[in-house]
DSSP file (Angstrom, degrees, kcal/mol; ACC not computed):
  #  RESIDUE AA STRUCTURE BP1 BP2  ACC     N-H-->O    O-->H-N    N-H-->O    O-->H-N    TCO  KAPPA ALPHA  PHI   PSI    X-CA   Y-CA   Z-CA
    1    1 A M              0   0    0      0, 0.0     2,-0.1     0, 0.0    32,-0.1   0.000 360.0 360.0 360.0 127.6    0.0    0.0    0.0
    2    2 A S     >  -     0   0    0      1,-0.1     4,-2.5     4,-0.0     5,-0.2  -0.299 360.0-103.4 -85.5 170.3    1.5    3.3   -1.0
    3    3 A Y  H  > S+     0   0    0     30,-0.3     4,-2.8     1,-0.2     5,-0.2   0.926 120.8  49.7 -55.7 -49.6    1.5    6.6    0.8
    4    4 A D  H  > S+     0   0    0      1,-0.2     4,-2.2     2,-0.2    -1,-0.2   0.895 111.4  48.2 -62.3 -41.4   -1.2    8.1   -1.5
    5    5 A V  H  > S+     0   0    0      2,-0.2     4,-2.3     1,-0.2    -1,-0.2   0.938 114.3  45.4 -65.1 -46.6   -3.5    5.1   -1.0
    6    6 A L  H  X S+     0   0    0     -4,-2.5     4,-2.4     2,-0.2    -2,-0.2   0.904 112.0  51.5 -65.5 -40.8   -3.1    5.0    2.7
    7    7 A K  H  X S+     0   0    0     -4,-2.8     4,-1.3    -5,-0.2    -1,-0.2   0.914 110.0  50.5 -61.8 -41.9   -3.6    8.8    3.0
    8    8 A N  H  X S+     0   0    0     -4,-2.2     4,-1.2    -5,-0.2     3,-0.4   0.923 111.2  47.9 -60.7 -45.3   -6.8    8.5    0.9
    9    9 A R  H  <>S+     0   0    0     -4,-2.3     5,-0.6     1,-0.2     3,-0.2   0.872 110.9  51.2 -65.0 -36.2   -8.1    5.7    3.2
   10   10 A L  H  <5S+     0   0    0     -4,-2.4    -1,-0.2     1,-0.2    -2,-0.2   0.752 118.9  36.2 -72.7 -22.8   -7.3    7.7    6.3
   11   11 A T  H  <5S+     0   0    0     -4,-1.3    -1,-0.2    -3,-0.4    -2,-0.2   0.476  99.4  74.5-110.0  -3.3   -9.1   10.8    5.1
   12   12 A N  T  <5S-     0   0    0     -4,-1.2    -1,-0.1    -3,-0.2    -2,-0.1   0.289 109.0 -97.9-100.6  14.4  -12.1    9.5    3.1
   13   13 A G  T   5S+     0   0    0      1,-0.3    54,-0.2    -3,-0.2    -3,-0.1   0.480  71.6 144.7  92.6   0.7  -14.3    8.4    6.1
   14   14 A V      < -     0   0    0     -5,-0.6    -1,-0.3    53,-0.1    -2,-0.1  -0.641  54.5-118.1 -73.4 123.2  -13.5    4.7    6.2
   15   15 A P        +     0   0    0      0, 0.0     2,-0.3     0, 0.0    35,-0.1  -0.334  47.8 152.0 -67.3 142.7  -13.5    3.8    9.9
   16   16 A Y        -     0   0    0     33,-0.2    35,-2.4    30,-0.1     2,-0.3  -0.975  42.0-107.7-159.5 160.7  -10.3    2.5   11.4
   17   17 A T  B  >  -a   51   0A   0     -2,-0.3     4,-2.2    33,-0.2    35,-0.2  -0.692  25.6-125.2 -93.0 152.6   -8.5    2.4   14.8
   18   18 A V  H  > S+     0   0    0     33,-2.5     4,-2.8    -2,-0.3     5,-0.2   0.901 111.8  55.9 -60.2 -40.7   -5.5    4.5   15.4
   19   19 A E  H  > S+     0   0    0     32,-0.3     4,-2.0     1,-0.2    -1,-0.2   0.919 107.8  46.6 -59.8 -45.8   -3.6    1.4   16.4
   20   20 A A  H  > S+     0   0    0      1,-0.2     4,-1.8     2,-0.2    -1,-0.2   0.905 113.4  49.2 -64.6 -41.2   -4.3   -0.4   13.1
   21   21 A A  H  X S+     0   0    0     -4,-2.2     4,-2.6     1,-0.2    -2,-0.2   0.924 110.0  50.4 -64.4 -43.8   -3.3    2.7   11.1
   22   22 A L  H  X S+     0   0    0     -4,-2.8     4,-2.8     1,-0.2    -1,-0.2   0.862 107.2  55.0 -64.3 -34.8   -0.1    3.2   13.0
   23   23 A E  H  X S+     0   0    0     -4,-2.0     4,-2.1    -5,-0.2    -1,-0.2   0.924 110.9  44.9 -62.0 -43.7    0.8   -0.5   12.3
   24   24 A R  H  X S+     0   0    0     -4,-1.8     4,-2.2     2,-0.2    -2,-0.2   0.908 113.5  49.9 -66.6 -41.7    0.4    0.1    8.6
   25   25 A I  H  X S+     0   0    0     -4,-2.6     4,-2.5     1,-0.2    -2,-0.2   0.934 111.6  48.1 -62.2 -46.1    2.3    3.3    8.7
   26   26 A N  H  X S+     0   0    0     -4,-2.8     4,-3.0     1,-0.2    -1,-0.2   0.878 109.2  53.7 -63.3 -37.6    5.2    1.7   10.6
   27   27 A A  H  X S+     0   0    0     -4,-2.1     4,-1.7     2,-0.2    -1,-0.2   0.922 110.5  46.6 -63.0 -43.2    5.3   -1.2    8.2
   28   28 A L  H  <>S+     0   0    0     -4,-2.2     5,-2.8     2,-0.2     6,-0.8   0.917 114.9  46.8 -63.8 -42.8    5.6    1.2    5.2
   29   29 A A  H ><5S+     0   0    0     -4,-2.5     3,-1.5     1,-0.2    -2,-0.2   0.911 110.6  51.9 -66.6 -41.7    8.3    3.2    7.0
   30   30 A N  H 3<5S+     0   0    0     -4,-3.0    -1,-0.2     1,-0.3    -2,-0.2   0.829 110.2  49.0 -64.5 -31.4   10.2    0.1    8.0
   31   31 A N  T 3<5S-     0   0    0     -4,-1.7    -1,-0.3    -5,-0.2    -2,-0.2   0.338 114.1-120.4 -88.4   6.8   10.2   -1.2    4.4
   32   32 A L  T < 5S+     0   0    0     -3,-1.5    -3,-0.2     2,-0.1    -2,-0.1   0.802  76.4 128.9  58.4  32.2   11.4    2.2    3.3
   33   33 A E  S   <S+     0   0    0     -5,-2.8   -30,-0.3    -6,-0.2     2,-0.3   0.653  73.1  29.4 -88.2 -17.6    8.3    2.7    1.1
   34   34 A I  S    S-     0   0    0     -6,-0.8    -2,-0.1    -9,-0.1    -1,-0.1  -0.955  86.5-111.4-136.6 157.7    7.6    6.1    2.6
   35   35 A T     >  -     0   0    0     -2,-0.3     4,-2.4     1,-0.1     5,-0.2  -0.348  32.1-108.7 -81.4 167.2    9.8    8.8    4.1
   36   36 A Q  H  > S+     0   0    0      1,-0.2     4,-2.6     2,-0.2     5,-0.2   0.874 121.1  54.5 -63.4 -36.6    9.8    9.8    7.8
   37   37 A E  H  > S+     0   0    0      2,-0.2     4,-2.2     1,-0.2    -1,-0.2   0.912 109.2  47.0 -63.3 -42.2    8.0   13.0    6.9
   38   38 A Q  H  > S+     0   0    0      2,-0.2     4,-2.8     1,-0.2     5,-0.2   0.907 111.5  51.6 -65.2 -41.1    5.3   11.1    5.2
   39   39 A A  H  X S+     0   0    0     -4,-2.4     4,-2.5     1,-0.2    -2,-0.2   0.913 110.0  49.1 -61.5 -42.7    5.0    8.7    8.1
   40   40 A D  H  X S+     0   0    0     -4,-2.6     4,-2.1     2,-0.2    -1,-0.2   0.907 111.8  48.9 -63.1 -42.0    4.7   11.6   10.5
   41   41 A E  H  X S+     0   0    0     -4,-2.2     4,-2.1     2,-0.2    -2,-0.2   0.934 112.9  46.6 -63.4 -46.5    2.0   13.2    8.4
   42   42 A L  H  X S+     0   0    0     -4,-2.8     4,-2.7     1,-0.2    -2,-0.2   0.887 110.6  53.2 -63.9 -39.1    0.0   10.0    8.1
   43   43 A A  H  X S+     0   0    0     -4,-2.5     4,-2.5    -5,-0.2    -1,-0.2   0.902 108.6  49.8 -63.1 -40.8    0.4    9.4   11.9
   44   44 A A  H  X S+     0   0    0     -4,-2.1     4,-1.8     2,-0.2    -1,-0.2   0.912 112.0  47.7 -64.0 -42.1   -1.0   12.8   12.6
   45   45 A I  H  X S+     0   0    0     -4,-2.1     4,-2.6     2,-0.2     5,-0.3   0.918 111.8  50.7 -63.4 -43.5   -4.0   12.2   10.2
   46   46 A A  H  X S+     0   0    0     -4,-2.7     4,-2.6     1,-0.2    -2,-0.2   0.913 111.2  47.4 -61.5 -43.5   -4.6    8.8   11.9
   47   47 A K  H  < S+     0   0    0     -4,-2.5    -1,-0.2     1,-0.2    -2,-0.2   0.838 114.7  47.3 -68.0 -31.8   -4.6   10.3   15.4
   48   48 A E  H  < S+     0   0    0     -4,-1.8    -2,-0.2    -5,-0.2    -1,-0.2   0.890 126.9  23.5 -74.7 -40.5   -6.9   13.1   14.3
   49   49 A N  H  < S+     0   0    0     -4,-2.6   -33,-0.2    -5,-0.1    -2,-0.2   0.632 102.4  91.2-105.5 -16.7   -9.5   10.9   12.4
   50   50 A G  S  < S-     0   0    0     -4,-2.6     2,-0.3    -5,-0.3   -33,-0.2  -0.283  70.9-116.8 -83.0 165.9   -9.2    7.4   13.9
   51   51 A S  B     -a   17   0A   0    -35,-2.4   -33,-2.5     1,-0.1   -32,-0.3  -0.695  10.4-140.4 -97.3 154.8  -11.0    5.8   16.8
   52   52 A S  S    S+     0   0    0     -2,-0.3     2,-0.4   -35,-0.2    -1,-0.1   0.646  83.8  51.7 -90.0 -15.0   -9.2    4.7   19.9
   53   53 A A  S    S-     0   0    0    -35,-0.0     2,-0.1   -34,-0.0    -2,-0.1  -0.911  94.0 -99.3-122.7 149.4  -11.2    1.5   20.4
   54   54 A A        -     0   0    0     -2,-0.4     2,-0.3     1,-0.1    -2,-0.1  -0.412  41.6-129.0 -63.9 138.3  -12.0   -1.3   18.0
   55   55 A M        -     0   0    0     -2,-0.1    -1,-0.1     1,-0.1   -38,-0.1  -0.627  18.0-114.4 -89.9 148.1  -15.4   -1.0   16.5
   56   56 A S     >  -     0   0    0     -2,-0.3     4,-2.7     1,-0.1     5,-0.2  -0.319  32.0-106.9 -70.6 164.5  -18.0   -3.8   16.4
   57   57 A V  H  > S+     0   0    0      1,-0.2     4,-2.6     2,-0.2     5,-0.2   0.905 122.3  51.0 -59.7 -41.1  -18.9   -5.2   13.1
   58   58 A E  H  > S+     0   0    0      2,-0.2     4,-2.4     1,-0.2    -1,-0.2   0.917 111.3  46.7 -64.4 -43.6  -22.3   -3.5   13.4
   59   59 A D  H  > S+     0   0    0      2,-0.2     4,-2.3     1,-0.2    -2,-0.2   0.903 113.0  49.4 -65.3 -40.7  -20.7   -0.1   14.2
   60   60 A R  H  X S+     0   0    0     -4,-2.7     4,-2.5     2,-0.2    -2,-0.2   0.921 111.5  49.0 -64.4 -43.1  -18.2   -0.5   11.3
   61   61 A L  H  X S+     0   0    0     -4,-2.6     4,-2.6    -5,-0.2    -2,-0.2   0.912 110.7  50.4 -62.4 -42.8  -21.0   -1.4    8.9
   62   62 A A  H  X S+     0   0    0     -4,-2.4     4,-2.2     1,-0.2    -1,-0.2   0.907 111.3  48.5 -62.2 -41.5  -23.1    1.6   10.0
   63   63 A A  H  X S+     0   0    0     -4,-2.3     4,-2.3     2,-0.2    -2,-0.2   0.901 112.1  48.8 -65.7 -40.3  -20.1    3.9    9.5
   64   64 A L  H  X S+     0   0    0     -4,-2.5     4,-2.4     2,-0.2    -2,-0.2   0.901 110.9  50.1 -66.0 -40.7  -19.4    2.5    6.1
   65   65 A E  H  X S+     0   0    0     -4,-2.6     4,-2.3     2,-0.2    -2,-0.2   0.903 110.5  50.3 -63.7 -40.4  -23.1    2.9    5.1
   66   66 A S  H  X S+     0   0    0     -4,-2.2     4,-2.0     2,-0.2    -2,-0.2   0.926 111.5  47.4 -62.9 -44.9  -23.0    6.5    6.2
   67   67 A A  H  X S+     0   0    0     -4,-2.3     4,-2.2     1,-0.2    -2,-0.2   0.886 110.6  53.3 -63.5 -38.1  -19.9    7.2    4.2
   68   68 A S  H  X S+     0   0    0     -4,-2.4     4,-2.6     1,-0.2    -2,-0.2   0.904 107.6  50.2 -64.0 -41.6  -21.4    5.5    1.2
   69   69 A L  H  X S+     0   0    0     -4,-2.3     4,-2.4     2,-0.2    -1,-0.2   0.892 109.4  51.5 -64.1 -38.8  -24.5    7.7    1.4
   70   70 A E  H  X S+     0   0    0     -4,-2.0     4,-2.2     2,-0.2    -2,-0.2   0.907 111.2  47.6 -63.4 -41.2  -22.4   10.8    1.6
   71   71 A H  H  X S+     0   0    0     -4,-2.2     4,-2.5     2,-0.2    -2,-0.2   0.905 110.6  52.0 -65.9 -41.2  -20.5    9.7   -1.5
   72   72 A D  H  X S+     0   0    0     -4,-2.6     4,-2.3     1,-0.2    -2,-0.2   0.918 110.2  48.8 -60.0 -43.7  -23.8    8.9   -3.3
   73   73 A T  H  X S+     0   0    0     -4,-2.4     4,-2.4     1,-0.2    -1,-0.2   0.919 111.2  49.2 -62.4 -44.4  -25.0   12.4   -2.4
   74   74 A A  H  X S+     0   0    0     -4,-2.2     4,-2.3     1,-0.2    -1,-0.2   0.896 111.1  50.2 -63.1 -40.3  -21.8   14.0   -3.7
   75   75 A L  H  X S+     0   0    0     -4,-2.5     4,-2.5     2,-0.2    -1,-0.2   0.895 109.9  50.2 -65.3 -39.8  -22.0   12.0   -6.9
   76   76 A M  H  X S+     0   0    0     -4,-2.3     4,-2.2     2,-0.2    -2,-0.2   0.913 111.1  48.9 -64.7 -41.7  -25.6   13.1   -7.5
   77   77 A E  H  X S+     0   0    0     -4,-2.4     4,-2.1     2,-0.2    -2,-0.2   0.905 111.7  49.4 -63.9 -40.8  -24.7   16.7   -6.9
   78   78 A L  H  X S+     0   0    0     -4,-2.3     4,-2.4     2,-0.2    -2,-0.2   0.908 109.8  51.1 -63.8 -42.3  -21.8   16.4   -9.3
   79   79 A A  H  X S+     0   0    0     -4,-2.5     4,-2.5     1,-0.2     6,-0.3   0.894 109.4  50.7 -62.5 -39.6  -24.0   14.8  -12.0
   80   80 A M  H  X>S+     0   0    0     -4,-2.2     5,-2.1     1,-0.2     4,-0.8   0.888 110.6  49.4 -65.2 -38.4  -26.5   17.6  -11.6
   81   81 A M  H  <5S+     0   0    0     -4,-2.1    -2,-0.2     3,-0.2     3,-0.2   0.901 113.1  46.8 -66.2 -40.5  -23.7   20.2  -12.0
   82   82 A I  H  <5S+     0   0    0     -4,-2.4    -2,-0.2     1,-0.2    -1,-0.2   0.904 117.8  40.6 -69.3 -42.1  -22.4   18.4  -15.2
   83   83 A T  H ><5S-     0   0    0     -4,-2.5     3,-0.5    -5,-0.2    -1,-0.2   0.508 111.1-117.0 -87.1  -3.4  -25.8   18.0  -16.8
   84   84 A G  T 3<5 -     0   0    0     -4,-0.8    -3,-0.2     1,-0.2    -4,-0.1   0.768  68.0 -60.6  74.1  24.6  -27.0   21.5  -15.8
   85   85 A G  T 3 <       0   0    0     -5,-2.1    -1,-0.2    -6,-0.3    -5,-0.1   0.648 360.0 360.0  79.6  14.8  -29.8   20.1  -13.6
   86   86 A V    <         0   0    0     -3,-0.5    -2,-0.1    -6,-0.2    -1,-0.1   0.460 360.0 360.0 -83.5 360.0  -31.6   18.3  -16.5
């Protein structure tokens, strides 16, 4: 998983725990796939947006459904802008 992919996942509303994110960040840094500056940036994003406790399957599903609805709404708005509201 590259820096860009992980940054996208950390910022697009997909629920995750801070611990899981930091494990992935450290793995990338240890394999020299990202720089220390990138690792620091991703860690800050993870700490800002992540949860401190593991989510239940039901809670994770609810969060994913909510994010999906937000994406659907954004896509519909974009389609309306492109088509001029037709």
